[in-house]
PQR file with spaces between the fields and no chain letter, atoms N, CA, C, O and H, PARSE charges and radii, in Angstrom:
ATOM       1  N    MET     1      -0.488    2.467   22.260 -0.4000 1.5000
ATOM       2  CA   MET     1      -0.089    2.945   20.759 -0.0000 2.0000
ATOM       3  C    MET     1      -0.999    3.442   19.675  0.5500 1.7000
ATOM       4  O    MET     1      -2.062    2.903   19.369 -0.5500 1.4000
ATOM       5  N    ASP     2      -0.465    4.573   19.092 -0.4000 1.5000
ATOM       6  CA   ASP     2      -1.000    5.322   18.513 -0.0000 2.0000
ATOM       7  C    ASP     2      -0.501    5.257   16.627  0.5500 1.7000
ATOM       8  O    ASP     2       0.581    4.795   16.263 -0.5500 1.4000
ATOM       9  H    ASP     2       0.399    5.011   19.341  0.4000 1.0000
ATOM      10  N    VAL     3      -1.322    5.695   15.875 -0.4000 1.5000
ATOM      11  CA   VAL     3      -0.951    5.686   14.673 -0.0000 2.0000
ATOM      12  C    VAL     3      -0.769    7.241   13.808  0.5500 1.7000
ATOM      13  O    VAL     3      -1.657    8.093   13.846 -0.5500 1.4000
ATOM      14  H    VAL     3      -2.201    6.070   16.170  0.4000 1.0000
ATOM      15  N    ASP     4       0.240    7.386   13.213 -0.4000 1.5000
ATOM      16  CA   ASP     4       0.210    8.787   12.364 -0.0000 2.0000
ATOM      17  C    ASP     4      -0.905    9.011   11.538  0.5500 1.7000
ATOM      18  O    ASP     4      -1.457    7.994   11.118 -0.5500 1.4000
ATOM      19  H    ASP     4       0.962    6.695   13.182  0.4000 1.0000
ATOM      20  N    LEU     5      -1.439   10.268   11.153 -0.4000 1.5000
ATOM      21  CA   LEU     5      -2.522   10.594   10.416 -0.0000 2.0000
ATOM      22  C    LEU     5      -1.891   10.290    8.796  0.5500 1.7000
ATOM      23  O    LEU     5      -2.678   10.017    7.890 -0.5500 1.4000
ATOM      24  H    LEU     5      -0.991   11.093   11.495  0.4000 1.0000
ATOM      25  N    ASP     6      -0.856   10.346    8.625 -0.4000 1.5000
ATOM      26  CA   ASP     6      -0.635    9.801    7.337 -0.0000 2.0000
ATOM      27  C    ASP     6      -0.802    8.451    6.723  0.5500 1.7000
ATOM      28  O    ASP     6      -0.621    8.275    5.518 -0.5500 1.4000
ATOM      29  H    ASP     6      -0.217   10.567    9.361  0.4000 1.0000
ATOM      30  N    GLU     7      -1.175    7.421    7.609 -0.4000 1.5000
ATOM      31  CA   GLU     7      -1.112    6.131    7.490 -0.0000 2.0000
ATOM      32  C    GLU     7      -2.704    6.351    6.726  0.5500 1.7000
ATOM      33  O    GLU     7      -2.843    5.696    5.693 -0.5500 1.4000
ATOM      34  H    GLU     7      -1.323    7.564    8.588  0.4000 1.0000
ATOM      35  N    PHE     8      -3.778    7.128    7.112 -0.4000 1.5000
ATOM      36  CA   PHE     8      -4.775    6.980    6.648 -0.0000 2.0000
ATOM      37  C    PHE     8      -5.214    7.667    5.148  0.5500 1.7000
ATOM      38  O    PHE     8      -6.354    7.793    4.701 -0.5500 1.4000
ATOM      39  H    PHE     8      -3.664    7.659    7.952  0.4000 1.0000
ATOM      40  N    ALA     9      -3.863    8.087    4.497 -0.4000 1.5000
ATOM      41  CA   ALA     9      -4.156    9.054    3.577 -0.0000 2.0000
ATOM      42  C    ALA     9      -4.801    8.164    2.399  0.5500 1.7000
ATOM      43  O    ALA     9      -5.308    8.851    1.512 -0.5500 1.4000
ATOM      44  H    ALA     9      -2.937    7.985    4.860  0.4000 1.0000
ATOM      45  N    ASP    10      -4.883    6.759    2.214 -0.4000 1.5000
ATOM      46  CA   ASP    10      -5.908    6.017    1.367 -0.0000 2.0000
ATOM      47  C    ASP    10      -6.939    5.891    1.410  0.5500 1.7000
ATOM      48  O    ASP    10      -7.629    5.401    0.516 -0.5500 1.4000
ATOM      49  H    ASP    10      -4.471    6.201    2.934  0.4000 1.0000
ATOM      50  N    GLU    11      -7.521    6.529    3.048 -0.4000 1.5000
ATOM      51  CA   GLU    11      -8.801    6.482    3.216 -0.0000 2.0000
ATOM      52  C    GLU    11      -9.592    7.903    3.569  0.5500 1.7000
ATOM      53  O    GLU    11     -10.817    7.971    3.475 -0.5500 1.4000
ATOM      54  H    GLU    11      -6.960    6.927    3.774  0.4000 1.0000
ATOM      55  N    ILE    12      -8.861    8.910    3.940 -0.4000 1.5000
ATOM      56  CA   ILE    12      -8.995   10.261    4.208 -0.0000 2.0000
ATOM      57  C    ILE    12      -8.433   10.889    3.034  0.5500 1.7000
ATOM      58  O    ILE    12      -7.360   10.658    2.477 -0.5500 1.4000
ATOM      59  H    ILE    12      -7.866    8.855    4.017  0.4000 1.0000
ATOM      60  N    ASP    13      -9.461   11.837    2.716 -0.4000 1.5000
ATOM      61  CA   ASP    13      -8.601   13.086    1.753 -0.0000 2.0000
ATOM      62  C    ASP    13      -7.538   13.774    2.283  0.5500 1.7000
ATOM      63  O    ASP    13      -7.450   14.405    3.337 -0.5500 1.4000
ATOM      64  H    ASP    13     -10.332   12.026    3.169  0.4000 1.0000
ATOM      65  N    THR    14      -6.896   13.607    1.577 -0.4000 1.5000
ATOM      66  CA   THR    14      -5.269   14.613    1.750 -0.0000 2.0000
ATOM      67  C    THR    14      -5.778   15.815    2.503  0.5500 1.7000
ATOM      68  O    THR    14      -5.325   15.866    3.646 -0.5500 1.4000
ATOM      69  H    THR    14      -6.967   13.095    0.721  0.4000 1.0000
ATOM      70  N    TRP    15      -6.902   17.163    2.057 -0.4000 1.5000
ATOM      71  CA   TRP    15      -6.819   18.160    2.519 -0.0000 2.0000
ATOM      72  C    TRP    15      -7.631   18.219    3.972  0.5500 1.7000
ATOM      73  O    TRP    15      -7.608   19.182    4.738 -0.5500 1.4000
ATOM      74  H    TRP    15      -7.270   17.121    1.129  0.4000 1.0000
ATOM      75  N    ILE    16      -8.352   16.974    4.177 -0.4000 1.5000
ATOM      76  CA   ILE    16      -8.760   16.883    5.191 -0.0000 2.0000
ATOM      77  C    ILE    16      -7.521   16.614    6.359  0.5500 1.7000
ATOM      78  O    ILE    16      -7.454   17.377    7.323 -0.5500 1.4000
ATOM      79  H    ILE    16      -8.370   16.192    3.554  0.4000 1.0000
ATOM      80  N    LEU    17      -6.637   15.585    6.222 -0.4000 1.5000
ATOM      81  CA   LEU    17      -5.366   15.446    6.974 -0.0000 2.0000
ATOM      82  C    LEU    17      -4.841   16.432    7.256  0.5500 1.7000
ATOM      83  O    LEU    17      -4.469   16.774    8.379 -0.5500 1.4000
ATOM      84  H    LEU    17      -6.691   14.965    5.439  0.4000 1.0000
ATOM      85  N    ASP    18      -4.716   17.214    5.903 -0.4000 1.5000
ATOM      86  CA   ASP    18      -3.822   18.904    6.524 -0.0000 2.0000
ATOM      87  C    ASP    18      -4.685   19.956    7.059  0.5500 1.7000
ATOM      88  O    ASP    18      -4.245   21.084    7.283 -0.5500 1.4000
ATOM      89  H    ASP    18      -5.018   16.936    4.991  0.4000 1.0000
ATOM      90  N    GLU    19      -5.869   19.633    7.265 -0.4000 1.5000
ATOM      91  CA   GLU    19      -6.858   20.464    8.005 -0.0000 2.0000
ATOM      92  C    GLU    19      -6.452   20.118    9.514  0.5500 1.7000
ATOM      93  O    GLU    19      -6.225   21.032   10.306 -0.5500 1.4000
ATOM      94  H    GLU    19      -6.227   18.717    7.083  0.4000 1.0000
ATOM      95  N    LEU    20      -6.377   18.927    9.846 -0.4000 1.5000
ATOM      96  CA   LEU    20      -6.269   18.363   11.217 -0.0000 2.0000
ATOM      97  C    LEU    20      -4.649   18.435   11.678  0.5500 1.7000
ATOM      98  O    LEU    20      -4.304   18.654   12.839 -0.5500 1.4000
ATOM      99  H    LEU    20      -6.561   18.184    9.202  0.4000 1.0000
ATOM     100  N    LYS    21      -3.797   18.230   10.654 -0.4000 1.5000
ATOM     101  CA   LYS    21      -2.280   18.546   10.958 -0.0000 2.0000
ATOM     102  C    LYS    21      -2.369   20.072   11.291  0.5500 1.7000
ATOM     103  O    LYS    21      -1.541   20.559   12.061 -0.5500 1.4000
ATOM     104  H    LYS    21      -4.077   18.051    9.711  0.4000 1.0000
ATOM     105  N    GLY    22      -3.209   20.728   10.810 -0.4000 1.5000
ATOM     106  CA   GLY    22      -2.783   22.153   10.559 -0.0000 2.0000
ATOM     107  C    GLY    22      -2.998   22.748   12.280  0.5500 1.7000
ATOM     108  O    GLY    22      -2.337   23.621   12.843 -0.5500 1.4000
ATOM     109  H    GLY    22      -3.882   20.332   10.185  0.4000 1.0000
ATOM     110  N    ILE    23      -3.919   22.097   12.722 -0.4000 1.5000
ATOM     111  CA   ILE    23      -4.168   22.698   14.229 -0.0000 2.0000
ATOM     112  C    ILE    23      -3.545   21.543   15.386  0.5500 1.7000
ATOM     113  O    ILE    23      -3.896   21.449   16.562 -0.5500 1.4000
ATOM     114  H    ILE    23      -4.455   21.388   12.265  0.4000 1.0000
ATOM     115  N    GLY    24      -2.572   20.753   14.706 -0.4000 1.5000
ATOM     116  CA   GLY    24      -1.663   20.345   15.465 -0.0000 2.0000
ATOM     117  C    GLY    24      -1.911   18.968   15.857  0.5500 1.7000
ATOM     118  O    GLY    24      -1.399   18.446   16.847 -0.5500 1.4000
ATOM     119  H    GLY    24      -2.287   20.829   13.751  0.4000 1.0000
ATOM     120  N    LEU    25      -2.703   18.400   15.061 -0.4000 1.5000
ATOM     121  CA   LEU    25      -3.147   16.811   15.564 -0.0000 2.0000
ATOM     122  C    LEU    25      -2.502   16.201   14.177  0.5500 1.7000
ATOM     123  O    LEU    25      -2.782   16.324   12.985 -0.5500 1.4000
ATOM     124  H    LEU    25      -3.119   18.825   14.257  0.4000 1.0000
ATOM     125  N    ASP    26      -1.440   15.439   14.964 -0.4000 1.5000
ATOM     126  CA   ASP    26      -0.559   14.520   13.699 -0.0000 2.0000
ATOM     127  C    ASP    26      -0.900   12.973   14.026  0.5500 1.7000
ATOM     128  O    ASP    26      -0.264   12.164   13.350 -0.5500 1.4000
ATOM     129  H    ASP    26      -1.212   15.339   15.933  0.4000 1.0000
ATOM     130  N    THR    27      -1.816   12.449   14.969 -0.4000 1.5000
ATOM     131  CA   THR    27      -1.958   11.211   15.469 -0.0000 2.0000
ATOM     132  C    THR    27      -3.557   10.789   15.393  0.5500 1.7000
ATOM     133  O    THR    27      -4.534   11.538   15.375 -0.5500 1.4000
ATOM     134  H    THR    27      -2.332   13.107   15.518  0.4000 1.0000
ATOM     135  N    ALA    28      -3.503    9.352   15.354 -0.4000 1.5000
ATOM     136  CA   ALA    28      -5.355    9.355   15.076 -0.0000 2.0000
ATOM     137  C    ALA    28      -5.912    9.364   16.710  0.5500 1.7000
ATOM     138  O    ALA    28      -7.089    9.581   16.996 -0.5500 1.4000
ATOM     139  H    ALA    28      -2.710    8.743   15.369  0.4000 1.0000
ATOM     140  N    LYS    29      -4.932    9.112   17.629 -0.4000 1.5000
ATOM     141  CA   LYS    29      -5.945    9.315   19.030 -0.0000 2.0000
ATOM     142  C    LYS    29      -6.071   10.821   19.698  0.5500 1.7000
ATOM     143  O    LYS    29      -6.884   11.107   20.576 -0.5500 1.4000
ATOM     144  H    LYS    29      -3.976    8.935   17.397  0.4000 1.0000
ATOM     145  N    SER    30      -4.968   11.867   19.027 -0.4000 1.5000
ATOM     146  CA   SER    30      -4.935   13.124   19.101 -0.0000 2.0000
ATOM     147  C    SER    30      -6.342   13.676   18.567  0.5500 1.7000
ATOM     148  O    SER    30      -6.899   14.612   19.141 -0.5500 1.4000
ATOM     149  H    SER    30      -4.307   11.634   18.313  0.4000 1.0000
ATOM     150  N    VAL    31      -6.894   13.044   17.429 -0.4000 1.5000
ATOM     151  CA   VAL    31      -8.108   13.600   16.642 -0.0000 2.0000
ATOM     152  C    VAL    31      -9.410   12.940   17.786  0.5500 1.7000
ATOM     153  O    VAL    31     -10.304   13.568   18.353 -0.5500 1.4000
ATOM     154  H    VAL    31      -6.441   12.284   16.963  0.4000 1.0000
ATOM     155  N    LEU    32      -9.095   11.490   17.832 -0.4000 1.5000
ATOM     156  CA   LEU    32     -10.090   11.264   18.634 -0.0000 2.0000
ATOM     157  C    LEU    32     -10.471   11.505   19.913  0.5500 1.7000
ATOM     158  O    LEU    32     -11.600   11.195   20.295 -0.5500 1.4000
ATOM     159  H    LEU    32      -8.369   10.980   17.371  0.4000 1.0000
ATOM     160  N    ASP    33      -9.300   12.260   20.953 -0.4000 1.5000
ATOM     161  CA   ASP    33      -9.495   12.937   22.014 -0.0000 2.0000
ATOM     162  C    ASP    33      -9.995   13.890   22.099  0.5500 1.7000
ATOM     163  O    ASP    33     -10.438   14.319   23.164 -0.5500 1.4000
ATOM     164  H    ASP    33      -8.384   12.512   20.643  0.4000 1.0000
ATOM     165  N    MET    34     -10.077   14.599   20.794 -0.4000 1.5000
ATOM     166  CA   MET    34     -10.902   15.991   20.810 -0.0000 2.0000
ATOM     167  C    MET    34     -12.286   16.018   20.483  0.5500 1.7000
ATOM     168  O    MET    34     -12.643   15.283   19.563 -0.5500 1.4000
ATOM     169  H    MET    34      -9.717   14.251   19.928  0.4000 1.0000
ATOM     170  N    SER    35     -13.182   16.763   21.092 -0.4000 1.5000
ATOM     171  CA   SER    35     -14.344   16.666   20.905 -0.0000 2.0000
ATOM     172  C    SER    35     -15.018   17.142   19.444  0.5500 1.7000
ATOM     173  O    SER    35     -14.567   18.021   18.708 -0.5500 1.4000
ATOM     174  H    SER    35     -12.892   17.359   21.840  0.4000 1.0000
ATOM     175  N    ASN    36     -15.902   16.544   19.278 -0.4000 1.5000
ATOM     176  CA   ASN    36     -16.518   16.999   17.886 -0.0000 2.0000
ATOM     177  C    ASN    36     -16.681   18.626   17.929  0.5500 1.7000
ATOM     178  O    ASN    36     -16.102   19.185   16.997 -0.5500 1.4000
ATOM     179  H    ASN    36     -16.268   15.831   19.875  0.4000 1.0000
ATOM     180  N    ALA    37     -17.228   19.313   18.661 -0.4000 1.5000
ATOM     181  CA   ALA    37     -17.464   20.581   18.697 -0.0000 2.0000
ATOM     182  C    ALA    37     -16.028   21.397   18.444  0.5500 1.7000
ATOM     183  O    ALA    37     -15.831   22.197   17.529 -0.5500 1.4000
ATOM     184  H    ALA    37     -17.698   18.859   19.418  0.4000 1.0000
ATOM     185  N    ASP    38     -15.352   21.118   19.174 -0.4000 1.5000
ATOM     186  CA   ASP    38     -13.739   21.757   19.296 -0.0000 2.0000
ATOM     187  C    ASP    38     -13.226   21.207   17.759  0.5500 1.7000
ATOM     188  O    ASP    38     -12.628   22.059   17.103 -0.5500 1.4000
ATOM     189  H    ASP    38     -15.512   20.469   19.918  0.4000 1.0000
ATOM     190  N    LEU    39     -13.384   20.010   17.190 -0.4000 1.5000
ATOM     191  CA   LEU    39     -12.699   20.154   15.609 -0.0000 2.0000
ATOM     192  C    LEU    39     -13.514   20.847   14.678  0.5500 1.7000
ATOM     193  O    LEU    39     -13.027   21.117   13.580 -0.5500 1.4000
ATOM     194  H    LEU    39     -13.870   19.318   17.723  0.4000 1.0000
ATOM     195  N    ILE    40     -14.780   21.206   14.967 -0.4000 1.5000
ATOM     196  CA   ILE    40     -15.595   21.985   14.268 -0.0000 2.0000
ATOM     197  C    ILE    40     -15.344   23.490   14.214  0.5500 1.7000
ATOM     198  O    ILE    40     -15.427   24.266   13.262 -0.5500 1.4000
ATOM     199  H    ILE    40     -15.175   20.987   15.859  0.4000 1.0000
ATOM     200  N    SER    41     -15.021   23.690   15.462 -0.4000 1.5000
ATOM     201  CA   SER    41     -14.744   25.179   15.893 -0.0000 2.0000
ATOM     202  C    SER    41     -13.315   25.733   15.099  0.5500 1.7000
ATOM     203  O    SER    41     -13.160   26.835   14.574 -0.5500 1.4000
ATOM     204  H    SER    41     -14.953   23.059   16.235  0.4000 1.0000
ATOM     205  N    ARG    42     -12.381   24.666   15.179 -0.4000 1.5000
ATOM     206  CA   ARG    42     -10.717   25.023   14.773 -0.0000 2.0000
ATOM     207  C    ARG    42     -10.557   24.606   13.506  0.5500 1.7000
ATOM     208  O    ARG    42      -9.472   24.893   13.000 -0.5500 1.4000
ATOM     209  H    ARG    42     -12.507   23.770   15.605  0.4000 1.0000
ATOM     210  N    THR    43     -11.402   23.952   12.785 -0.4000 1.5000
ATOM     211  CA   THR    43     -11.172   23.528   11.270 -0.0000 2.0000
ATOM     212  C    THR    43     -12.249   23.836   10.805  0.5500 1.7000
ATOM     213  O    THR    43     -13.179   24.330   11.442 -0.5500 1.4000
ATOM     214  H    THR    43     -12.283   23.719   13.196  0.4000 1.0000
ATOM     215  N    GLU    44     -12.227   23.458    9.124 -0.4000 1.5000
ATOM     216  CA   GLU    44     -12.935   24.200    8.214 -0.0000 2.0000
ATOM     217  C    GLU    44     -13.858   22.870    7.826  0.5500 1.7000
ATOM     218  O    GLU    44     -14.413   22.836    6.728 -0.5500 1.4000
ATOM     219  H    GLU    44     -11.471   23.057    8.607  0.4000 1.0000
ATOM     220  N    LEU    45     -14.015   21.646    8.890 -0.4000 1.5000
ATOM     221  CA   LEU    45     -14.738   20.477    8.680 -0.0000 2.0000
ATOM     222  C    LEU    45     -16.391   20.480    9.323  0.5500 1.7000
ATOM     223  O    LEU    45     -16.744   21.025   10.369 -0.5500 1.4000
ATOM     224  H    LEU    45     -13.564   21.674    9.782  0.4000 1.0000
ATOM     225  N    GLU    46     -17.186   19.769    8.444 -0.4000 1.5000
ATOM     226  CA   GLU    46     -18.516   19.768    8.772 -0.0000 2.0000
ATOM     227  C    GLU    46     -18.558   18.344    9.899  0.5500 1.7000
ATOM     228  O    GLU    46     -17.700   17.461    9.879 -0.5500 1.4000
ATOM     229  H    GLU    46     -16.899   19.326    7.594  0.4000 1.0000
ATOM     230  N    GLN    47     -19.873   18.374   10.946 -0.4000 1.5000
ATOM     231  CA   GLN    47     -20.061   17.814   11.700 -0.0000 2.0000
ATOM     232  C    GLN    47     -19.871   16.197   11.119  0.5500 1.7000
ATOM     233  O    GLN    47     -19.276   15.301   11.717 -0.5500 1.4000
ATOM     234  H    GLN    47     -20.569   19.092   10.962  0.4000 1.0000
ATOM     235  N    GLU    48     -20.416   16.112   10.047 -0.4000 1.5000
ATOM     236  CA   GLU    48     -20.787   14.925    9.041 -0.0000 2.0000
ATOM     237  C    GLU    48     -19.343   14.172    9.133  0.5500 1.7000
ATOM     238  O    GLU    48     -19.055   13.130    9.723 -0.5500 1.4000
ATOM     239  H    GLU    48     -20.899   16.840    9.561  0.4000 1.0000
ATOM     240  N    THR    49     -18.517   15.063    8.339 -0.4000 1.5000
ATOM     241  CA   THR    49     -17.186   14.570    8.156 -0.0000 2.0000
ATOM     242  C    THR    49     -16.407   13.955    9.099  0.5500 1.7000
ATOM     243  O    THR    49     -15.767   12.905    9.037 -0.5500 1.4000
ATOM     244  H    THR    49     -18.751   15.909    7.860  0.4000 1.0000
ATOM     245  N    ILE    50     -16.593   15.004   10.259 -0.4000 1.5000
ATOM     246  CA   ILE    50     -15.934   14.780   11.415 -0.0000 2.0000
ATOM     247  C    ILE    50     -16.327   13.157   12.083  0.5500 1.7000
ATOM     248  O    ILE    50     -15.531   12.382   12.613 -0.5500 1.4000
ATOM     249  H    ILE    50     -17.113   15.856   10.309  0.4000 1.0000
ATOM     250  N    GLU    51     -17.383   13.013   11.923 -0.4000 1.5000
ATOM     251  CA   GLU    51     -17.988   11.839   12.491 -0.0000 2.0000
ATOM     252  C    GLU    51     -17.411   10.640   11.679  0.5500 1.7000
ATOM     253  O    GLU    51     -16.966    9.669   12.291 -0.5500 1.4000
ATOM     254  H    GLU    51     -18.030   13.643   11.492  0.4000 1.0000
ATOM     255  N    GLU    52     -17.407   10.684   10.261 -0.4000 1.5000
ATOM     256  CA   GLU    52     -16.646    9.787    9.305 -0.0000 2.0000
ATOM     257  C    GLU    52     -15.276    9.454    9.786  0.5500 1.7000
ATOM     258  O    GLU    52     -14.764    8.380   10.103 -0.5500 1.4000
ATOM     259  H    GLU    52     -17.769   11.473    9.765  0.4000 1.0000
ATOM     260  N    ILE    53     -14.799   10.756    9.750 -0.4000 1.5000
ATOM     261  CA   ILE    53     -13.308   10.541   10.152 -0.0000 2.0000
ATOM     262  C    ILE    53     -13.204    9.909   11.289  0.5500 1.7000
ATOM     263  O    ILE    53     -12.407    8.996   11.071 -0.5500 1.4000
ATOM     264  H    ILE    53     -15.215   11.628    9.492  0.4000 1.0000
ATOM     265  N    LYS    54     -13.569    9.862   12.443 -0.4000 1.5000
ATOM     266  CA   LYS    54     -13.612    9.408   13.814 -0.0000 2.0000
ATOM     267  C    LYS    54     -13.784    7.662   13.619  0.5500 1.7000
ATOM     268  O    LYS    54     -13.178    6.738   14.162 -0.5500 1.4000
ATOM     269  H    LYS    54     -14.216   10.603   12.619  0.4000 1.0000
ATOM     270  N    LYS    55     -14.703    7.673   12.768 -0.4000 1.5000
ATOM     271  CA   LYS    55     -15.088    6.232   12.568 -0.0000 2.0000
ATOM     272  C    LYS    55     -14.015    5.430   11.935  0.5500 1.7000
ATOM     273  O    LYS    55     -13.768    4.325   12.417 -0.5500 1.4000
ATOM     274  H    LYS    55     -15.196    8.423   12.327  0.4000 1.0000
ATOM     275  N    ILE    56     -13.286    5.901   10.811 -0.4000 1.5000
ATOM     276  CA   ILE    56     -12.464    5.563   10.129 -0.0000 2.0000
ATOM     277  C    ILE    56     -10.867    5.243   11.245  0.5500 1.7000
ATOM     278  O    ILE    56     -10.210    4.208   11.135 -0.5500 1.4000
ATOM     279  H    ILE    56     -13.487    6.799   10.419  0.4000 1.0000
ATOM     280  N    LEU    57     -10.554    6.260   12.143 -0.4000 1.5000
ATOM     281  CA   LEU    57      -9.872    6.242   12.861 -0.0000 2.0000
ATOM     282  C    LEU    57     -10.055    5.306   14.198  0.5500 1.7000
ATOM     283  O    LEU    57      -9.081    4.876   14.817 -0.5500 1.4000
ATOM     284  H    LEU    57     -11.087    7.101   12.232  0.4000 1.0000
ATOM     285  N    GLU    58     -11.292    5.065   14.540 -0.4000 1.5000
ATOM     286  CA   GLU    58     -11.531    4.219   15.764 -0.0000 2.0000
ATOM     287  C    GLU    58     -11.483    2.505   15.435  0.5500 1.7000
ATOM     288  O    GLU    58     -11.254    1.583   16.218 -0.5500 1.4000
ATOM     289  H    GLU    58     -12.083    5.415   14.037  0.4000 1.0000
ATOM     290  N    ALA    59     -11.834    2.466   13.760 -0.4000 1.5000
ATOM     291  CA   ALA    59     -11.597    1.130   13.636 -0.0000 2.0000
ATOM     292  C    ALA    59     -10.291    0.700   13.715  0.5500 1.7000
ATOM     293  O    ALA    59     -10.300   -0.469   14.101 -0.5500 1.4000
ATOM     294  H    ALA    59     -12.021    3.215   13.123  0.4000 1.0000
ATOM     295  N    GLU    60      -8.992    1.166   13.499 -0.4000 1.5000
ATOM     296  CA   GLU    60      -7.609    1.020   13.336 -0.0000 2.0000
ATOM     297  C    GLU    60      -7.297    0.371   14.917  0.5500 1.7000
ATOM     298  O    GLU    60      -6.383   -0.429   15.115 -0.5500 1.4000
ATOM     299  H    GLU    60      -8.985    2.116   13.186  0.4000 1.0000
ATOM     300  N    PHE    61      -8.218    0.862   15.988 -0.4000 1.5000
ATOM     301  CA   PHE    61      -7.790    0.456   17.084 -0.0000 2.0000
ATOM     302  C    PHE    61      -8.880   -0.601   17.667  0.5500 1.7000
ATOM     303  O    PHE    61      -8.729   -0.910   18.849 -0.5500 1.4000
ATOM     304  H    PHE    61      -8.961    1.512   15.827  0.4000 1.0000
ATOM     305  N    GLU    62      -9.900   -1.150   16.998 -0.4000 1.5000
ATOM     306  CA   GLU    62     -10.551   -2.241   17.273 -0.0000 2.0000
ATOM     307  C    GLU    62      -9.995   -3.376   17.122  0.5500 1.7000
ATOM     308  O    GLU    62     -10.615   -4.407   17.384 -0.5500 1.4000
ATOM     309  H    GLU    62     -10.023   -0.899   16.038  0.4000 1.0000
C-alpha cells in the first residue's frame, strides 16, 4: 500500500511537496525509494530537509 504525497500537506510544506512532484514523485514510497543523493541533485532541497521528510513518510508505514 502507498500514500499520495498530498496526504502529508499538514506535516510537510506545500513548496516541498511541489518540489518532489516536480520530479515525478507523487507517493510516499516513490520518495522513500529514491536515494538522498538523487533527491538532492534533482531538487532544491537540502540533506537535512530530505532526512526530515523521509522520517515523516516512514512513520506512515510503521
